[in-house]
C-alpha positions as CSV (number, residue, x, y, z in Angstrom):
1,M,-13.6,9.2,0.5
2,Y,-11.0,7.7,2.8
3,D,-13.1,4.5,3.1
4,F,-12.5,3.8,-0.6
5,L,-8.8,4.3,-0.2
6,Q,-8.8,1.8,2.7
7,E,-10.7,-0.6,0.5
8,L,-8.2,-0.1,-2.3
9,E,-5.3,-0.6,0.1
10,A,-6.9,-3.9,1.2
11,V,-7.1,-5.1,-2.4
12,I,-3.4,-4.0,-3.0
13,E,-2.3,-5.9,0.2
14,D,-4.3,-8.9,-0.9
15,R,-2.6,-8.8,-4.3
16,K,0.8,-8.5,-2.5
17,Q,0.1,-11.5,-0.3
18,N,-1.6,-13.8,-2.7
19,L,-0.2,-12.7,-6.1
20,P,-3.2,-13.7,-8.2
21,E,-2.5,-14.2,-11.9
22,N,-3.8,-11.7,-14.4
23,S,-3.5,-8.8,-11.9
24,Y,-1.7,-5.7,-12.9
25,T,-0.8,-5.1,-9.2
26,T,0.6,-8.6,-8.9
27,K,2.7,-7.9,-11.9
28,I,4.3,-4.9,-10.3
29,F,4.9,-6.7,-7.1
30,K,6.6,-9.6,-8.9
31,E,8.7,-7.1,-10.9
32,G,10.1,-5.8,-7.7
33,L,10.9,-2.6,-5.9
34,D,12.6,-0.9,-8.8
35,R,9.5,-1.3,-10.9
36,A,7.3,0.1,-8.2
37,I,9.6,3.1,-7.8
38,Q,9.7,3.6,-11.6
39,K,5.9,3.6,-11.8
40,V,5.7,6.3,-9.1
41,G,8.2,8.4,-11.0
42,E,6.5,7.9,-14.4
43,E,3.1,8.9,-13.0
44,A,4.6,11.9,-11.2
45,V,6.0,13.2,-14.4
46,E,2.8,12.6,-16.3
47,L,1.0,14.6,-13.6
48,V,3.4,17.5,-14.0
49,I,2.7,17.4,-17.7
50,A,-1.0,17.3,-17.2
51,G,-0.7,20.3,-14.9
52,K,1.3,22.2,-17.5
53,N,-1.4,21.4,-20.0
54,Q,-4.0,22.7,-17.6
55,D,-6.4,19.9,-18.5
56,P,-8.6,19.1,-15.5
57,N,-9.6,15.6,-16.7
58,E,-6.0,14.7,-17.5
59,I,-5.0,16.1,-14.0
60,K,-7.6,13.9,-12.3
61,N,-6.6,10.8,-14.2
62,E,-2.9,11.3,-13.6
63,C,-3.5,12.0,-9.9
64,A,-5.4,8.8,-9.6
65,D,-2.6,6.9,-11.3
66,L,0.0,8.4,-9.0
67,I,-2.0,7.7,-5.9
68,F,-2.6,4.1,-7.0
69,H,1.1,3.5,-7.8
70,L,2.1,5.3,-4.6
71,L,-0.1,2.9,-2.6
72,I,1.6,-0.1,-4.3
73,F,5.0,1.4,-3.5
74,L,4.0,2.0,0.2
75,H,2.8,-1.6,0.5
76,S,6.0,-2.9,-1.0
77,Q,7.7,-1.1,1.9
78,N,5.2,-2.5,4.5
79,L,3.7,0.9,4.9
80,Q,0.2,2.2,4.6
81,L,-1.4,5.5,3.7
82,S,-2.3,5.9,7.4
83,D,1.4,6.0,8.2
84,I,1.7,9.0,5.8
85,V,-1.4,10.6,7.3
86,D,0.2,10.3,10.7
87,V,3.2,12.3,9.5
88,L,1.0,14.9,8.0
89,E,-1.0,15.3,11.2
90,K,2.1,15.7,13.3
91,R,3.4,18.3,10.9
92,H,0.2,20.2,11.1
93,K,0.3,20.6,14.9
């Protein structure tokens, strides 16, 4: 499971560094930090609505969207998911 997230992060970082055309991720990076933040907010709200609707498929899809956009935001800040996992592990101790 975490292997796939690492692969996805590698793709996101590649998009950030190389900005290939016709890439949705490139588009967000080019639009800047405000757009990345906006997308995280939008997806979080959509997840809340999905939770309220109690639709498992909608919840899964919105969670995936939120995680994807959160990873883009993290990479825009030169952070990775492993940085967040480190914080969670420290809190758990």
